[in-house]
Backbone and ligand atoms as CSV (ligand in chain L), in Angstrom:
chain,resi,resn,atom,element,x,y,z
A,1,UNK,N,N,238.952,240.015,-97.500
A,1,UNK,CA,C,240.149,240.805,-97.722
A,1,UNK,C,C,239.882,242.282,-97.436
A,2,UNK,N,N,238.895,242.778,-98.044
A,2,UNK,CA,C,238.527,244.161,-97.814
A,2,UNK,C,C,238.224,244.405,-96.324
A,3,UNK,N,N,237.491,243.450,-95.819
A,3,UNK,CA,C,237.142,243.586,-94.414
A,3,UNK,C,C,238.381,243.534,-93.515
A,4,UNK,N,N,239.302,242.665,-93.880
A,4,UNK,CA,C,240.504,242.574,-93.073
A,4,UNK,C,C,241.281,243.884,-93.073
A,5,UNK,N,N,241.397,244.470,-94.238
A,5,UNK,CA,C,242.123,245.730,-94.299
A,5,UNK,C,C,241.434,246.795,-93.441
A,6,UNK,N,N,240.151,246.753,-93.617
A,6,UNK,CA,C,239.403,247.728,-92.837
A,6,UNK,C,C,239.597,247.493,-91.327
A,7,UNK,N,N,239.595,246.206,-91.000
A,7,UNK,CA,C,239.841,245.897,-89.588
A,7,UNK,C,C,241.206,246.426,-89.152
A,8,UNK,N,N,242.131,246.188,-90.052
A,8,UNK,CA,C,243.487,246.634,-89.718
A,8,UNK,C,C,243.524,248.147,-89.564
A,9,UNK,N,N,242.830,248.822,-90.441
A,9,UNK,CA,C,242.815,250.276,-90.340
A,9,UNK,C,C,242.122,250.721,-89.051
A,10,UNK,N,N,241.041,250.004,-88.755
A,10,UNK,CA,C,240.348,250.337,-87.504
A,10,UNK,C,C,241.253,250.104,-86.292
A,11,UNK,N,N,241.979,248.976,-86.403
A,11,UNK,CA,C,242.900,248.690,-85.301
A,11,UNK,C,C,243.926,249.813,-85.149
A,12,UNK,N,N,244.436,250.234,-86.282
A,12,UNK,CA,C,245.425,251.314,-86.247
A,12,UNK,C,C,244.826,252.581,-85.652
A,13,UNK,N,N,243.594,252.884,-86.054
A,13,UNK,CA,C,242.951,254.095,-85.522
A,13,UNK,C,C,242.710,253.970,-84.027
A,14,UNK,N,N,242.309,252.765,-83.677
A,14,UNK,CA,C,242.072,252.550,-82.243
A,14,UNK,C,C,243.357,252.759,-81.444
A,15,UNK,N,N,244.458,252.213,-81.953
A,15,UNK,CA,C,245.726,252.367,-81.240
A,15,UNK,C,C,246.118,253.845,-81.145
A,16,UNK,N,N,245.872,254.562,-82.303
A,16,UNK,CA,C,246.239,255.966,-82.285
A,16,UNK,C,C,245.362,256.728,-81.284
A,17,UNK,N,N,244.063,256.370,-81.350
A,17,UNK,CA,C,243.150,257.029,-80.413
A,17,UNK,C,C,243.554,256.726,-78.977
A,18,UNK,N,N,243.985,255.475,-78.785
A,18,UNK,CA,C,244.424,255.111,-77.430
A,18,UNK,C,C,245.624,255.922,-77.006
A,19,UNK,N,N,246.589,256.059,-77.923
A,19,UNK,CA,C,247.784,256.842,-77.594
A,19,UNK,C,C,247.420,258.293,-77.292
A,20,UNK,N,N,246.483,258.816,-78.152
A,20,UNK,CA,C,246.100,260.217,-77.934
A,20,UNK,C,C,245.447,260.389,-76.561
A,21,UNK,N,N,244.571,259.395,-76.266
A,21,UNK,CA,C,243.904,259.477,-74.972
A,21,UNK,C,C,244.920,259.388,-73.828
A,22,UNK,N,N,245.891,258.468,-74.023
A,22,UNK,CA,C,246.946,258.310,-73.009
A,22,UNK,C,C,247.726,259.607,-72.870
A,23,UNK,N,N,248.073,260.201,-74.019
A,23,UNK,CA,C,248.807,261.467,-73.957
A,23,UNK,C,C,247.968,262.535,-73.274
A,24,UNK,N,N,246.659,262.508,-73.587
A,24,UNK,CA,C,245.781,263.516,-72.969
A,24,UNK,C,C,245.778,263.357,-71.448
A,25,UNK,N,N,245.605,262.095,-71.041
A,25,UNK,CA,C,245.570,261.882,-69.577
A,25,UNK,C,C,246.901,262.248,-68.937
A,26,UNK,N,N,247.981,261.995,-69.685
A,26,UNK,CA,C,249.286,262.345,-69.133
A,26,UNK,C,C,249.462,263.859,-69.024
A,27,UNK,N,N,248.775,264.571,-69.945
A,27,UNK,CA,C,249.013,266.015,-69.989
A,27,UNK,C,C,248.261,266.755,-68.891
A,28,UNK,N,N,247.110,266.194,-68.467
A,28,UNK,CA,C,246.362,266.924,-67.443
A,28,UNK,C,C,246.960,266.621,-66.070
A,29,UNK,N,N,246.970,267.596,-65.173
A,29,UNK,CA,C,247.500,267.348,-63.827
A,29,UNK,C,C,246.634,266.350,-63.084
A,30,UNK,N,N,247.244,265.494,-62.327
A,30,UNK,CA,C,246.479,264.507,-61.580
A,30,UNK,C,C,245.705,265.210,-60.478
A,31,UNK,N,N,244.532,264.692,-60.135
A,31,UNK,CA,C,243.724,265.320,-59.075
A,31,UNK,C,C,244.499,265.445,-57.768
A,32,UNK,N,N,245.337,264.458,-57.478
A,32,UNK,CA,C,246.114,264.531,-56.241
A,32,UNK,C,C,247.069,265.714,-56.259
A,33,UNK,N,N,247.717,265.901,-57.435
A,33,UNK,CA,C,248.641,267.035,-57.526
A,33,UNK,C,C,247.910,268.356,-57.362
A,34,UNK,N,N,246.695,268.422,-57.949
A,34,UNK,CA,C,245.922,269.662,-57.810
A,34,UNK,C,C,245.612,269.931,-56.341
A,35,UNK,N,N,245.231,268.870,-55.623
A,35,UNK,CA,C,244.907,269.017,-54.205
A,35,UNK,C,C,246.120,269.529,-53.431
A,36,UNK,N,N,247.271,268.924,-53.778
A,36,UNK,CA,C,248.476,269.355,-53.082
A,36,UNK,C,C,248.754,270.829,-53.328
A,37,UNK,N,N,248.517,271.229,-54.592
A,37,UNK,CA,C,248.788,272.635,-54.897
A,37,UNK,C,C,247.820,273.547,-54.157
A,38,UNK,N,N,246.536,273.102,-54.046
A,38,UNK,CA,C,245.578,273.922,-53.301
A,38,UNK,C,C,245.978,274.011,-51.833
A,39,UNK,N,N,246.364,272.862,-51.275
A,39,UNK,CA,C,246.774,272.872,-49.870
A,39,UNK,C,C,248.001,273.743,-49.664
A,40,UNK,N,N,248.938,273.599,-50.617
A,40,UNK,CA,C,250.142,274.406,-50.507
A,40,UNK,C,C,249.790,275.879,-50.587
A,41,UNK,N,N,248.845,276.195,-51.488
A,41,UNK,CA,C,248.431,277.584,-51.609
A,41,UNK,C,C,247.770,278.075,-50.344
A,42,UNK,N,N,246.896,277.222,-49.749
A,42,UNK,CA,C,246.220,277.612,-48.519
A,42,UNK,C,C,247.229,277.804,-47.401
A,43,UNK,N,N,248.206,276.899,-47.361
A,43,UNK,CA,C,249.233,277.023,-46.330
A,43,UNK,C,C,250.019,278.313,-46.494
A,44,UNK,N,N,250.353,278.608,-47.738
A,44,UNK,CA,C,251.107,279.830,-47.991
A,44,UNK,C,C,250.294,281.043,-47.577
A,45,UNK,N,N,248.983,281.005,-47.861
A,45,UNK,CA,C,248.129,282.131,-47.487
A,45,UNK,C,C,248.056,282.258,-45.971
A,46,UNK,N,N,247.916,281.095,-45.298
A,46,UNK,CA,C,247.830,281.131,-43.828
A,46,UNK,C,C,249.129,281.663,-43.237
A,47,UNK,N,N,250.246,281.223,-43.798
A,47,UNK,CA,C,251.527,281.697,-43.296
A,47,UNK,C,C,251.671,283.195,-43.497
A,48,UNK,N,N,251.187,283.657,-44.669
A,48,UNK,CA,C,251.299,285.082,-44.946
A,48,UNK,C,C,250.396,285.879,-44.020
A,49,UNK,N,N,249.264,285.252,-43.556
A,49,UNK,CA,C,248.324,285.975,-42.705
A,49,UNK,C,C,248.861,286.143,-41.295
A,50,UNK,N,N,249.812,285.277,-40.882
A,50,UNK,CA,C,250.373,285.415,-39.530
A,50,UNK,C,C,251.300,286.619,-39.515
A,51,UNK,N,N,251.018,287.595,-38.671
A,51,UNK,CA,C,251.872,288.786,-38.662
A,51,UNK,C,C,253.246,288.470,-38.117
A,52,UNK,N,N,254.224,289.047,-38.731
A,52,UNK,CA,C,255.586,288.878,-38.237
A,52,UNK,C,C,255.705,289.589,-36.896
A,53,UNK,N,N,256.382,288.965,-35.907
A,53,UNK,CA,C,256.558,289.668,-34.627
A,53,UNK,C,C,257.353,290.946,-34.816
A,54,UNK,N,N,256.818,292.024,-34.265
A,54,UNK,CA,C,257.483,293.316,-34.390
A,54,UNK,C,C,258.503,293.460,-33.271
A,55,UNK,N,N,259.764,293.548,-33.602
A,55,UNK,CA,C,260.775,293.632,-32.525
A,55,UNK,C,C,260.611,294.868,-31.664
A,56,UNK,N,N,259.928,295.902,-32.194
A,56,UNK,CA,C,259.738,297.115,-31.398
A,56,UNK,C,C,258.611,296.956,-30.395
A,57,UNK,N,N,257.760,295.932,-30.622
A,57,UNK,CA,C,256.620,295.717,-29.719
A,57,UNK,C,C,257.115,295.213,-28.369
A,58,UNK,N,N,256.775,295.880,-27.268
A,58,UNK,CA,C,257.229,295.383,-25.955
A,58,UNK,C,C,256.546,294.068,-25.606
A,59,UNK,N,N,257.284,293.185,-24.987
A,59,UNK,CA,C,256.749,291.896,-24.575
A,59,UNK,C,C,256.238,291.990,-23.148
A,60,UNK,N,N,255.000,291.527,-22.944
A,60,UNK,CA,C,254.435,291.554,-21.599
A,60,UNK,C,C,254.995,290.381,-20.814
A,61,UNK,N,N,255.567,290.640,-19.680
A,61,UNK,CA,C,256.150,289.590,-18.851
A,61,UNK,C,C,255.429,289.540,-17.509
A,62,UNK,N,N,255.647,288.451,-16.790
A,62,UNK,CA,C,254.901,288.191,-15.558
A,62,UNK,C,C,255.288,289.118,-14.420
A,63,UNK,N,N,256.310,289.931,-14.623
A,63,UNK,CA,C,256.751,290.821,-13.536
A,63,UNK,C,C,255.690,291.848,-13.157
A,64,UNK,N,N,254.738,292.059,-14.050
A,64,UNK,CA,C,253.756,293.096,-13.799
A,64,UNK,C,C,252.480,292.549,-13.171
A,65,UNK,N,N,252.548,291.362,-12.619
A,65,UNK,CA,C,251.392,290.802,-11.935
A,65,UNK,C,C,251.045,291.665,-10.729
A,66,UNK,N,N,249.747,291.855,-10.473
A,66,UNK,CA,C,249.371,292.591,-9.260
A,66,UNK,C,C,249.821,291.835,-8.015
A,67,UNK,N,N,250.017,292.552,-6.889
A,67,UNK,CA,C,250.574,291.916,-5.673
A,67,UNK,C,C,249.794,290.687,-5.224
A,68,UNK,N,N,248.458,290.699,-5.418
A,68,UNK,CA,C,247.670,289.571,-4.923
A,68,UNK,C,C,248.005,288.287,-5.659
A,69,UNK,N,N,248.689,288.379,-6.817
A,69,UNK,CA,C,249.040,287.191,-7.573
A,69,UNK,C,C,250.444,286.701,-7.244
A,70,UNK,N,N,251.160,287.436,-6.402
A,70,UNK,CA,C,252.508,287.015,-6.036
A,70,UNK,C,C,252.401,285.968,-4.931
A,71,UNK,N,N,253.232,284.949,-5.006
A,71,UNK,CA,C,253.180,283.862,-4.036
A,71,UNK,C,C,253.393,284.391,-2.620
A,72,UNK,N,N,252.671,283.845,-1.644
A,72,UNK,CA,C,252.825,284.300,-0.250
A,72,UNK,C,C,254.262,284.253,0.231
A,73,UNK,N,N,255.003,283.231,-0.170
A,73,UNK,CA,C,256.388,283.123,0.290
A,73,UNK,C,C,257.203,284.326,-0.158
A,74,UNK,N,N,256.884,284.850,-1.351
A,74,UNK,CA,C,257.611,286.024,-1.829
A,74,UNK,C,C,257.183,287.280,-1.065
A,75,UNK,N,N,255.893,287.324,-0.741
A,75,UNK,CA,C,255.402,288.498,-0.034
A,75,UNK,C,C,255.950,288.541,1.383
A,76,UNK,N,N,256.156,287.365,1.976
A,76,UNK,CA,C,256.621,287.342,3.362
A,76,UNK,C,C,258.012,287.944,3.508
A,77,UNK,N,N,258.793,287.920,2.443
A,77,UNK,CA,C,260.123,288.509,2.543
A,77,UNK,C,C,260.041,290.017,2.727
A,78,UNK,N,N,258.887,290.616,2.436
A,78,UNK,CA,C,258.749,292.054,2.621
A,78,UNK,C,C,258.754,292.392,4.104
A,79,UNK,N,N,258.243,291.516,4.933
A,79,UNK,CA,C,258.278,291.782,6.362
A,79,UNK,C,C,256.941,291.550,7.030
A,80,UNK,N,N,257.010,291.310,8.321
A,80,UNK,CA,C,255.810,291.135,9.126
A,80,UNK,C,C,255.820,292.202,10.209
A,81,UNK,N,N,254.656,292.662,10.569
A,81,UNK,CA,C,254.607,293.676,11.632
A,81,UNK,C,C,253.425,293.422,12.547
A,82,UNK,N,N,253.615,293.888,13.773
A,82,UNK,CA,C,252.528,293.742,14.744
A,82,UNK,C,C,252.542,294.961,15.665
A,83,UNK,N,N,251.400,295.310,16.180
A,83,UNK,CA,C,251.366,296.406,17.142
A,83,UNK,C,C,251.834,295.913,18.501
A,84,UNK,N,N,252.471,296.786,19.257
A,84,UNK,CA,C,252.881,296.460,20.639
A,84,UNK,C,C,252.488,297.661,21.492
A,85,UNK,N,N,251.236,297.663,21.944
A,85,UNK,CA,C,250.712,298.893,22.577
A,85,UNK,C,C,251.379,299.243,23.905
A,86,UNK,N,N,251.743,298.224,24.681
A,86,UNK,CA,C,252.285,298.511,26.024
A,86,UNK,C,C,253.794,298.602,26.022
A,87,UNK,N,N,254.386,298.697,27.197
A,87,UNK,CA,C,255.843,298.698,27.313
A,87,UNK,C,C,256.421,297.377,26.788
A,88,UNK,N,N,257.581,297.468,26.184
A,88,UNK,CA,C,258.250,296.286,25.651
A,88,UNK,C,C,259.474,296.005,26.514
A,89,UNK,N,N,259.462,294.842,27.123
A,89,UNK,CA,C,260.564,294.488,28.017
A,89,UNK,C,C,261.510,293.548,27.299
A,90,UNK,N,N,262.780,293.928,27.209
A,90,UNK,CA,C,263.805,293.088,26.591
A,90,UNK,C,C,264.946,292.956,27.592
A,91,UNK,N,N,265.307,291.701,27.896
A,91,UNK,CA,C,266.400,291.433,28.859
A,91,UNK,C,C,266.148,292.163,30.180
A,92,UNK,N,N,264.880,292.193,30.587
A,92,UNK,CA,C,264.563,292.799,31.873
A,92,UNK,C,C,264.492,294.318,31.849
A,93,UNK,N,N,264.674,294.937,30.711
A,93,UNK,CA,C,264.619,296.393,30.627
A,93,UNK,C,C,263.443,296.816,29.750
A,94,UNK,N,N,262.815,297.904,30.119
A,94,UNK,CA,C,261.780,298.472,29.263
A,94,UNK,C,C,262.472,299.249,28.147
A,95,UNK,N,N,262.128,298.901,26.935
A,95,UNK,CA,C,262.760,299.559,25.783
A,95,UNK,C,C,262.191,300.968,25.640
A,96,UNK,N,N,263.076,301.922,25.439
A,96,UNK,CA,C,262.638,303.284,25.159
A,96,UNK,C,C,263.226,303.731,23.826
A,97,UNK,N,N,262.516,304.628,23.165
A,97,UNK,CA,C,263.023,305.147,21.895
A,97,UNK,C,C,264.247,306.005,22.176
A,98,UNK,N,N,265.321,305.784,21.427
A,98,UNK,CA,C,266.569,306.507,21.663
A,98,UNK,C,C,266.436,307.985,21.286
A,99,UNK,N,N,265.395,308.322,20.572
A,99,UNK,CA,C,265.288,309.714,20.119
A,99,UNK,C,C,264.200,310.477,20.868
A,100,UNK,N,N,263.070,309.841,21.128
A,100,UNK,CA,C,262.010,310.591,21.810
A,100,UNK,C,C,261.672,309.994,23.182
A,101,UNK,N,N,262.326,308.914,23.527
A,101,UNK,CA,C,262.242,308.293,24.844
A,101,UNK,C,C,260.861,307.771,25.209
A,102,UNK,N,N,260.008,307.603,24.221
A,102,UNK,CA,C,258.740,306.954,24.512
A,102,UNK,C,C,259.007,305.480,24.809
A,103,UNK,N,N,258.124,304.850,25.525
A,103,UNK,CA,C,258.364,303.460,25.940
A,103,UNK,C,C,257.194,302.533,25.587
A,104,UNK,N,N,256.235,303.071,24.834
A,104,UNK,CA,C,255.103,302.213,24.480
A,104,UNK,C,C,254.535,302.615,23.127
A,105,UNK,N,N,253.507,301.884,22.716
A,105,UNK,CA,C,252.850,302.141,21.425
A,105,UNK,C,C,253.820,301.929,20.266
A,106,UNK,N,N,254.401,300.743,20.251
A,106,UNK,CA,C,255.348,300.388,19.189
A,106,UNK,C,C,254.640,299.667,18.041
A,107,UNK,N,N,255.306,299.743,16.945
A,107,UNK,CA,C,255.068,298.750,15.897
A,107,UNK,C,C,256.352,297.947,15.792
A,108,UNK,N,N,256.216,296.639,15.875
A,108,UNK,CA,C,257.383,295.768,15.775
A,108,UNK,C,C,257.382,295.168,14.377
A,109,UNK,N,N,258.490,295.354,13.690
A,109,UNK,CA,C,258.605,294.894,12.314
A,109,UNK,C,C,259.697,293.837,12.212
A,110,UNK,N,N,259.357,292.732,11.608
A,110,UNK,CA,C,260.334,291.674,11.370
A,110,UNK,C,C,260.554,291.553,9.872
A,111,UNK,N,N,261.792,291.820,9.461
A,111,UNK,CA,C,262.084,291.736,8.039
A,111,UNK,C,C,263.530,291.337,7.824
A,112,UNK,N,N,263.754,290.420,6.932
A,112,UNK,CA,C,265.095,289.971,6.538
A,112,UNK,C,C,265.943,289.585,7.748
A,113,UNK,N,N,265.321,288.893,8.691
A,113,UNK,CA,C,266.052,288.385,9.838
A,113,UNK,C,C,266.293,289.401,10.936
A,114,UNK,N,N,265.787,290.615,10.799
A,114,UNK,CA,C,266.001,291.656,11.795
A,114,UNK,C,C,264.653,292.117,12.346
A,115,UNK,N,N,264.701,292.623,13.562
A,115,UNK,CA,C,263.497,293.163,14.185
A,115,UNK,C,C,263.708,294.654,14.424
A,116,UNK,N,N,262.775,295.417,13.951
A,116,UNK,CA,C,262.835,296.876,14.089
A,116,UNK,C,C,261.690,297.323,14.983
A,117,UNK,N,N,261.949,298.380,15.741
A,117,UNK,CA,C,260.900,299.002,16.551
A,117,UNK,C,C,260.617,300.386,15.972
A,118,UNK,N,N,259.345,300.649,15.848
A,118,UNK,CA,C,258.958,301.968,15.351
A,118,UNK,C,C,258.064,302.617,16.404
A,119,UNK,N,N,258.499,303.772,16.841
A,119,UNK,CA,C,257.708,304.449,17.865
A,119,UNK,C,C,256.606,305.256,17.202
A,120,UNK,N,N,255.749,305.838,18.041
A,120,UNK,CA,C,254.617,306.604,17.536
A,120,UNK,C,C,255.071,307.792,16.681
A,121,UNK,N,N,256.245,308.318,16.995
A,121,UNK,CA,C,256.765,309.478,16.264
A,121,UNK,C,C,257.429,309.071,14.941
A,122,UNK,N,N,257.489,307.774,14.693
A,122,UNK,CA,C,258.050,307.323,13.423
A,122,UNK,C,C,259.541,307.029,13.472
A,123,UNK,N,N,260.144,307.044,14.650
A,123,UNK,CA,C,261.564,306.687,14.763
A,123,UNK,C,C,261.703,305.169,14.674
A,124,UNK,N,N,262.585,304.737,13.850
A,124,UNK,CA,C,262.765,303.298,13.643
A,124,UNK,C,C,264.141,302.884,14.137
A,125,UNK,N,N,264.161,301.849,14.951
A,125,UNK,CA,C,265.412,301.392,15.550
A,125,UNK,C,C,265.549,299.895,15.327
A,126,UNK,N,N,266.726,299.491,14.863
A,126,UNK,CA,C,267.003,298.068,14.761
A,126,UNK,C,C,267.287,297.546,16.152
A,127,UNK,N,N,266.402,296.725,16.672
A,127,UNK,CA,C,266.564,296.179,18.031
A,127,UNK,C,C,267.359,294.887,17.930
A,128,UNK,N,N,268.655,294.970,18.220
A,128,UNK,CA,C,269.557,293.834,18.009
A,128,UNK,C,C,269.307,292.694,18.987
A,129,UNK,N,N,268.638,292.987,20.111
A,129,UNK,CA,C,268.394,291.922,21.097
A,129,UNK,C,C,267.194,291.062,20.724
A,130,UNK,N,N,266.455,291.489,19.721
A,130,UNK,CA,C,265.294,290.709,19.273
A,130,UNK,C,C,265.576,290.145,17.888
A,131,UNK,N,N,265.005,288.977,17.635
A,131,UNK,CA,C,265.206,288.369,16.318
A,131,UNK,C,C,263.883,287.799,15.799
A,132,UNK,N,N,263.971,287.181,14.637
A,132,UNK,CA,C,262.771,286.648,13.994
A,132,UNK,C,C,262.085,285.609,14.872
A,133,UNK,N,N,262.876,284.780,15.553
A,133,UNK,CA,C,262.288,283.750,16.416
A,133,UNK,C,C,261.487,284.402,17.544
A,134,UNK,N,N,262.057,285.457,18.128
A,134,UNK,CA,C,261.320,286.185,19.170
A,134,UNK,C,C,260.020,286.738,18.589
A,135,UNK,N,N,260.125,287.337,17.404
A,135,UNK,CA,C,258.941,287.915,16.777
A,135,UNK,C,C,257.872,286.850,16.570
A,136,UNK,N,N,258.295,285.705,16.049
A,136,UNK,CA,C,257.327,284.641,15.762
A,136,UNK,C,C,256.706,284.084,17.043
A,137,UNK,N,N,257.471,284.039,18.135
A,137,UNK,CA,C,256.917,283.563,19.416
A,137,UNK,C,C,255.871,284.528,19.958
A,138,UNK,N,N,256.052,285.813,19.685
A,138,UNK,CA,C,255.215,286.823,20.316
A,138,UNK,C,C,254.093,287.363,19.429
A,139,UNK,N,N,254.147,287.029,18.154
A,139,UNK,CA,C,253.107,287.544,17.259
A,139,UNK,C,C,252.032,286.482,17.076
A,140,UNK,N,N,250.829,286.942,16.900
A,140,UNK,CA,C,249.749,286.030,16.568
A,140,UNK,C,C,249.811,285.697,15.098
A,141,UNK,N,N,248.831,284.942,14.642
A,141,UNK,CA,C,248.787,284.661,13.206
A,141,UNK,C,C,248.547,285.944,12.418
A,142,UNK,N,N,249.203,286.045,11.288
A,142,UNK,CA,C,249.032,287.219,10.440
A,142,UNK,C,C,247.660,287.148,9.763
A,143,UNK,N,N,246.880,288.190,9.966
A,143,UNK,CA,C,245.519,288.177,9.416
A,143,UNK,C,C,245.329,289.212,8.322
A,144,UNK,N,N,246.259,290.156,8.215
A,144,UNK,CA,C,246.110,291.208,7.212
A,144,UNK,C,C,247.338,291.228,6.318
A,145,UNK,N,N,247.123,291.594,5.066
A,145,UNK,CA,C,248.241,291.771,4.146
A,145,UNK,C,C,248.165,293.165,3.560
A,146,UNK,N,N,249.322,293.798,3.441
A,146,UNK,CA,C,249.362,295.167,2.942
A,146,UNK,C,C,250.350,295.256,1.796
A,147,UNK,N,N,250.024,296.115,0.854
A,147,UNK,CA,C,250.861,296.228,-0.331
A,147,UNK,C,C,252.189,296.910,-0.053
A,148,UNK,N,N,252.281,297.646,1.037
A,148,UNK,CA,C,253.529,298.354,1.322
A,148,UNK,C,C,253.689,298.514,2.825
A,149,UNK,N,N,254.901,298.843,3.237
A,149,UNK,CA,C,255.184,299.115,4.637
A,149,UNK,C,C,254.306,300.260,5.144
A,150,UNK,N,N,254.169,301.294,4.318
A,150,UNK,CA,C,253.358,302.455,4.728
A,150,UNK,C,C,251.905,302.052,4.981
A,151,UNK,N,N,251.368,301.211,4.080
A,151,UNK,CA,C,249.994,300.759,4.275
A,151,UNK,C,C,249.853,299.991,5.587
A,152,UNK,N,N,250.876,299.198,5.888
A,152,UNK,CA,C,250.831,298.386,7.102
A,152,UNK,C,C,250.835,299.227,8.364
A,153,UNK,N,N,251.749,300.214,8.416
A,153,UNK,CA,C,251.831,301.017,9.643
A,153,UNK,C,C,250.601,301.907,9.771
A,154,UNK,N,N,250.036,302.330,8.683
A,154,UNK,CA,C,248.800,303.109,8.747
A,154,UNK,C,C,247.666,302.232,9.284
A,155,UNK,N,N,247.652,300.988,8.811
A,155,UNK,CA,C,246.615,300.072,9.288
A,155,UNK,C,C,246.746,299.863,10.787
A,156,UNK,N,N,247.972,299.843,11.293
A,156,UNK,CA,C,248.192,299.612,12.724
A,156,UNK,C,C,248.071,300.906,13.524
A,157,UNK,N,N,247.727,301.993,12.888
A,157,UNK,CA,C,247.398,303.211,13.613
A,157,UNK,C,C,248.518,304.219,13.723
A,158,UNK,N,N,249.671,303.979,13.046
A,158,UNK,CA,C,250.750,304.960,13.113
A,158,UNK,C,C,250.676,305.932,11.951
L,1,ZN,ZN,ZN,260.698,307.842,18.895
């Protein structure tokens, strides 16, 4: 009898201890939740470390690529030129400069579907009787590239 009561009391204590332990485990945060909070904290820190884009900061765009990085097809629209040291005969006539009447030492420029003649004195004339097809038939392969028209004519000796 005594032992039974004691057993019963022990049982009661055990149940209470069990409940307390259960409550204790319920009260502490689960390890998974702690991990999530750490990750969330790390994420928040990483997000805060990323600087906000400054709208006043200029954006670098590809327009500022040096000429050597521009596609050849784009560069060709600037024009092609070739030296023409001797007299230039068009439709059976020797072409002369309308301003200084020279008849040789031309630079022939093909650009945007038109052919221009530039004399030694720097007079430039749109030669309407010549076209891009004529230029391409009479010019050799292009071997030099120049950043500007001025560089090109200087290279050709004008
Ligand atoms: Zn001239």
